[in-house]
C-alpha positions in Angstrom: -16.3 -3.0 -65.8 -14.6 -3.1 -62.4 -11.3 -4.9 -62.5 -9.0 -5.8 -59.6 -5.3 -6.0 -60.7 -2.8 -7.8 -58.4 0.9 -7.5 -58.8 4.1 -8.0 -56.8 6.7 -5.6 -57.9 10.3 -6.6 -58.4 13.3 -5.2 -56.5 14.8 -4.3 -59.9 12.0 -3.0 -62.1 11.8 -4.7 -65.5 9.5 -5.7 -68.3 6.8 -7.3 -66.1 6.5 -4.1 -64.0 6.3 -2.1 -67.2 3.6 -4.4 -68.7 1.6 -4.2 -65.5 1.7 -0.4 -65.5 0.9 0.0 -69.2 -2.0 -2.4 -69.1 -3.5 -0.9 -65.9 -3.2 2.6 -67.3 -4.8 1.4 -70.5 -7.8 0.1 -68.6 -8.2 3.3 -66.6 -7.9 5.4 -69.7 -10.9 3.5 -71.2 -13.1 4.3 -68.2 -12.9 1.1 -66.2 -12.9 1.1 -62.4 -9.5 -0.4 -61.6 -8.7 -1.6 -58.1 -5.0 -2.1 -57.5 -3.5 -4.5 -55.0 0.3 -4.3 -55.0 3.0 -5.9 -53.1 6.6 -4.8 -53.1 9.2 -7.6 -52.7 12.0 -5.2 -51.6 11.3 -6.5 -48.1 12.7 -9.9 -49.1 16.3 -9.2 -48.0 15.0 -8.5 -44.5 13.0 -11.7 -44.2 14.3 -14.9 -42.7 14.5 -18.0 -44.9 11.8 -19.8 -43.0 9.5 -16.9 -43.1 9.9 -16.4 -46.8 9.5 -20.1 -47.4 6.3 -20.2 -45.4 4.8 -17.2 -47.2 5.8 -18.6 -50.6 3.9 -21.8 -49.9 0.8 -20.2 -48.3 0.6 -16.5 -47.4 -2.4 -16.4 -45.0 -1.9 -12.8 -44.0 -1.8 -11.5 -47.6 -4.8 -13.8 -48.5 -6.9 -12.2 -45.7 -6.1 -8.7 -46.9 -6.8 -9.5 -50.6 -10.0 -11.3 -49.8 -11.2 -8.5 -47.6 -10.5 -6.0 -50.4 -12.3 -8.1 -53.0 -15.2 -8.6 -50.7 -15.6 -4.9 -50.2 -14.9 -3.9 -53.9 -16.8 -6.7 -55.7 -14.9 -6.5 -59.0 -16.1 -8.3 -62.1 -12.7 -10.0 -62.6 -9.4 -10.3 -60.8 -6.3 -10.1 -63.0 -3.0 -11.3 -61.6 0.4 -10.4 -63.0 3.2 -11.4 -60.6 2.6 -13.2 -57.3 6.2 -14.4 -56.7 7.5 -15.0 -54.1 5.5 -13.3 -51.3 1.9 -13.4 -52.4 2.3 -16.9 -53.9 -0.2 -19.0 -55.8 -2.5 -19.2 -52.7 -3.6 -15.7 -53.6 -5.8 -17.2 -56.3 -7.8 -19.0 -53.6 -8.6 -15.6 -52.0 -10.2 -14.5 -55.2 -12.0 -17.8 -55.8 -13.4 -17.8 -52.2 -15.3 -14.6 -53.3 -16.6 -16.4 -56.4 -14.7 -14.1 -58.7 -13.2 -15.0 -62.2 -9.4 -15.1 -62.2 -7.0 -14.2 -65.0 -3.2 -14.7 -64.8 -0.8 -13.2 -67.3 2.2 -15.5 -67.8 5.0 -13.0 -68.0 7.7 -15.6 -67.5 8.1 -19.4 -67.2 7.9 -19.7 -63.4 5.1 -22.2 -63.5 7.4 -24.6 -65.5 10.8 -23.6 -64.1 12.0 -22.4 -60.7 14.4 -19.8 -62.3 11.5 -18.6 -64.6 13.6 -18.7 -67.7 13.9 -22.3 -69.0 17.6 -21.5 -69.2 20.7 -23.2 -67.8 24.4 -23.5 -68.7 24.3 -21.1 -71.6 21.2 -22.4 -73.4 17.5 -23.5 -73.1 16.7 -26.1 -70.6 13.4 -28.0 -70.3 14.3 -30.6 -67.7 11.5 -29.6 -65.4 8.7 -29.0 -68.0 5.9 -31.4 -67.2 7.2 -32.6 -63.9 5.0 -32.5 -60.8 8.1 -31.8 -58.8 11.0 -29.9 -60.4 13.8 -32.0 -58.8 16.4 -31.3 -61.6 16.3 -27.6 -60.7 17.4 -28.5 -57.2 20.2 -30.7 -58.5 21.5 -27.8 -60.5 20.8 -25.0 -58.0 18.8 -23.1 -60.6 17.2 -20.4 -58.4 19.7 -17.9 -56.9 22.4 -20.5 -57.3 21.3 -22.3 -54.2 19.7 -25.7 -53.6 17.8 -24.6 -50.5 16.3 -21.6 -52.3 15.5 -23.7 -55.4 13.9 -26.3 -53.2 11.5 -23.7 -51.7 10.4 -22.6 -55.1 10.1 -26.2 -56.5 8.1 -27.4 -53.4 5.8 -24.4 -53.5 4.7 -25.1 -57.1 4.5 -28.9 -56.4 2.2 -28.2 -53.5 -0.1 -26.1 -55.6 -0.1 -28.5 -58.5 -1.2 -31.2 -56.0 -3.9 -28.9 -54.6 -5.2 -28.2 -58.1 -4.5 -24.4 -57.8 -3.3 -23.9 -61.3 -6.0 -26.1 -63.0 -9.0 -25.1 -60.8 -8.4 -21.6 -59.4 -7.4 -19.8 -62.6 -10.0 -19.3 -65.3 -7.8 -18.0 -68.0 -4.0 -17.7 -68.5 -2.6 -15.2 -70.9 0.6 -16.2 -72.8 2.5 -13.6 -74.7 3.2 -15.8 -77.8 1.9 -19.0 -79.3 5.3 -20.5 -78.5 4.8 -19.7 -74.8 1.3 -21.1 -74.9 2.6 -24.4 -76.3 5.2 -24.6 -73.6 2.7 -24.0 -70.8 0.3 -26.6 -72.2 3.2 -29.1 -72.4 3.8 -28.2 -68.8 0.3 -29.2 -67.7 -2.0 -26.2 -68.1 -5.4 -27.1 -69.6 -5.2 -26.1 -73.3 -8.6 -24.5 -73.2 -7.6 -22.1 -70.4 -4.6 -20.5 -72.2 -5.1 -17.5 -74.5 -2.5 -15.5 -76.4 -2.2 -11.7 -76.0 1.1 -10.0 -76.6 2.6 -7.0 -74.9 2.0 -3.6 -76.4 3.4 0.0 -76.5 1.4 2.6 -74.6 3.0 5.3 -76.7 3.9 5.1 -80.4 7.5 6.3 -80.8 6.9 6.9 -84.6 9.0 5.7 -87.5 12.5 7.0 -87.8 14.8 7.6 -90.8 17.3 4.9 -90.1 20.1 7.1 -91.4 22.6 6.7 -88.5 24.6 3.9 -90.1 25.1 2.0 -86.9 23.8 -1.2 -85.4 22.2 -1.0 -81.9 21.9 -3.4 -78.9 19.5 -2.4 -76.2 19.0 -4.5 -73.1 20.3 -6.0 -69.9 24.0 -7.0 -70.3 23.7 -10.5 -69.0 24.7 -14.0 -70.2 21.2 -15.0 -71.4 20.9 -11.9 -73.6 23.8 -13.2 -75.7 26.3 -10.6 -74.9 29.2 -13.0 -75.5 27.8 -13.8 -79.0 27.4 -10.1 -79.7 31.0 -9.2 -78.8 32.5 -12.2 -80.7 30.4 -11.2 -83.8 31.9 -7.7 -83.7 35.4 -9.1 -83.4 34.8 -10.7 -86.7 33.3 -7.5 -88.2 36.5 -5.6 -87.3 34.8 -2.2 -87.2 33.1 -2.4 -90.6 29.7 -1.6 -88.9 29.6 0.6 -85.8 27.8 -0.8 -82.8 26.2 1.2 -80.0 25.4 -0.8 -76.8 22.8 0.5 -74.5 22.3 -1.1 -71.1 24.2 -2.4 -68.1 24.4 -5.6 -66.0 26.7 -8.4 -64.9 28.3 -8.6 -68.4 29.2 -4.9 -68.4 32.9 -5.6 -67.9 32.9 -7.7 -71.1 31.3 -4.9 -73.1 33.6 -2.3 -71.6 36.7 -4.4 -72.5 35.3 -4.9 -76.0 34.7 -1.2 -76.5 38.4 -0.5 -75.7 39.9 -3.1 -78.0 37.4 -3.5 -80.9 37.0 -0.7 -83.4 33.4 0.5 -83.8 31.9 -0.6 -80.4 30.6 2.2 -78.2 29.2 1.3 -74.8 26.6 4.0 -73.7 25.5 2.4 -70.4 21.9 2.9 -69.3 20.2 5.8 -71.0 16.8 7.5 -70.6 14.0 5.9 -72.6 13.5 8.9 -74.9 17.1 8.9 -75.9 17.0 5.2 -76.5 13.9 5.6 -78.8 15.7 8.3 -80.7 18.7 6.1 -81.2 16.3 3.4 -82.4 14.8 5.7 -85.0 18.2 6.5 -86.3 19.9 3.1 -86.2 20.3 0.9 -89.3 19.7 -2.4 -87.4 18.8 -3.7 -84.0 20.8 -6.7 -82.9 19.1 -9.1 -80.5 21.3 -12.2 -79.9 19.4 -13.7 -76.9 20.2 -17.3 -76.1 17.1 -18.0 -74.0 13.4 -18.3 -75.0 12.5 -14.7 -74.0 8.8 -13.8 -73.5 7.9 -10.9 -75.8 10.6 -8.3 -75.5 9.5 -4.7 -75.5 12.6 -3.7 -77.4 11.5 -5.8 -80.5 8.1 -4.2 -80.4 9.7 -0.8 -80.1 11.9 -1.6 -83.1 8.9 -2.6 -85.2 7.2 0.7 -84.2 10.3 2.7 -85.1 10.8 0.9 -88.4 14.1 -0.6 -87.2 15.0 -3.9 -88.8 15.9 -6.6 -86.3 18.5 -9.4 -86.5 17.6 -11.9 -83.7 18.2 -15.4 -82.6 16.0 -18.1 -84.2 14.9 -19.3 -80.8 11.6 -19.7 -78.9 9.1 -16.8 -79.4 11.6 -14.8 -81.4 11.2 -17.1 -84.3 7.5 -16.4 -84.1 7.6 -12.7 -83.6 10.0 -12.1 -86.5 9.4 -13.6 -89.9 12.7 -14.2 -91.5 13.4 -12.0 -94.5 10.1 -10.1 -94.0 10.0 -8.3 -90.7 13.7 -9.1 -89.8 16.3 -11.7 -90.0 16.9 -14.8 -87.8 20.2 -16.5 -87.0 21.1 -19.6 -85.0 21.4 -18.7 -81.3 24.9 -18.5 -79.9 26.6 -18.4 -83.3 28.7 -15.3 -83.6 29.8 -16.1 -87.2 26.2 -16.4 -88.4 25.3 -13.2 -86.6 28.2 -11.2 -88.1 27.3 -12.5 -91.6 23.6 -11.6 -91.2 24.4 -8.1 -89.9 26.9 -7.4 -92.7 24.6 -8.8 -95.4 21.6 -6.8 -94.2 23.5 -3.6 -93.7 24.8 -3.8 -97.3 21.3 -4.1 -98.8 19.5 -0.8 -98.6 16.5 -2.0 -100.5 16.0 -5.0 -98.1 16.4 -2.7 -95.2 13.7 -0.4 -96.5 11.3 -3.3 -97.2 11.8 -4.7 -93.7 11.4 -1.3 -92.1 8.0 -0.9 -93.7 7.0 -4.5 -92.9 8.0 -4.1 -89.3 6.0 -1.0 -88.9 3.0 -2.8 -90.5 3.5 -5.6 -88.0 3.3 -3.1 -85.1 0.2 -1.5 -86.4 -1.6 -4.9 -86.8 -0.5 -6.5 -83.5 1.0 -4.3 -80.9 -1.0 -1.1 -80.5 -2.9 -0.1 -77.4 -6.2 -0.3 -79.2 -5.7 -3.9 -80.4 -4.4 -5.0 -77.0 -7.4 -3.5 -75.3 -9.8 -5.4 -77.6 -8.0 -8.7 -77.0 -7.9 -8.1 -73.2 -11.6 -7.3 -73.0 -12.4 -10.4 -75.0 -10.6 -12.5 -72.4 -12.4 -10.7 -69.6 -15.8 -11.3 -71.3 -15.0 -15.0 -71.5 -14.4 -15.4 -67.8 -17.2 -13.2 -66.7 -19.6 -15.2 -68.9 -18.4 -18.4 -67.2 -18.8 -17.1 -63.7 -20.9 -19.4 -61.6 -23.7 -18.2 -59.3 -22.6 -17.9 -55.7 -19.2 -18.3 -54.1 -16.6 -21.0 -54.9 -14.9 -21.6 -51.6 -13.0 -24.4 -53.3 -12.0 -25.9 -49.9 -10.0 -22.8 -48.9 -8.1 -23.6 -45.7 -9.4 -22.0 -42.6 -6.2 -19.8 -42.1 -7.0 -18.1 -45.4 -10.3 -16.9 -44.3 -10.8 -13.1 -44.4 -12.4 -13.0 -41.0 -9.3 -14.5 -39.3 
């Protein structure tokens, strides 16, 4: 099968870029002819506001380039990952103008929320879910803390809802969890168009021994990751369980201060992936106190693969990924007392830890391997290829999006 993959890379690489790379490499390793169309958004700081706004609404130049590539390559399917903000939703029209099936992976909540997180003021926010125009986001300056920037994002998606872009120009959406699927359907996507396929690990780190005796946090040190909850939980633990923190970000000063005044906390900063995986194999617990809905965090999948028990927030997809008492433990989000109690209780029960270690590894083997991911992805591709209509679907593409322009 010939597959065109389209992705706009982030200025700061993250989970979406990693998912794109892993999935594309997986397709290539299975012998598929993969055509890449990539855009780097590191040019954003150099662009004027009006230019960026215009491209976000309708990027005629990028559409012409993409449509020309698709016309020449004639792939069987076009798979989009990130198109924000430069390529924009109008990129789907370029693919449909060539009569090609379109798949979009929903790595974040951008279709429902201008800041892509369904998060505001320290917790989940669904004020814009289901609205044709996300005016509450403008009121609260949800994107880059500015009403103008938020207005550009909100109006872009309102325009494309009005044009039918999301309902008529995408054949299949791929949500990472059932929770995510439900939210996107609540937000207006046709239920029959949304499938669930989680992220996966391209390399198996292998199970560890878990003999290190410490708890581990791995991730971006930011408000939505529950760093405040983490620090306050360890204030209550008073050094009884050592904690190693891997990562950096805007909440780094809070962690640095905690490491100086609270016994047992060690801040390691950002570390190479191989070192992180080794620490995961040796840790007693992974602590994941996130206070937003998350997508499908790679760190939890890695923990399952390493046989590392997870204590996480009972929120959004995390309550689906982790089965309480079986593959980990769930606690109320933003509750440091509950987190401290759960960590101490789990750490003091070696038999439960061993049981959860084995169950987590079994969960990885049954859901998150490259082989299983490949089978699910090919099933989605087969669906859209089978539905492909004969001839081109121009879908009323505006003239300035034409490849010959």
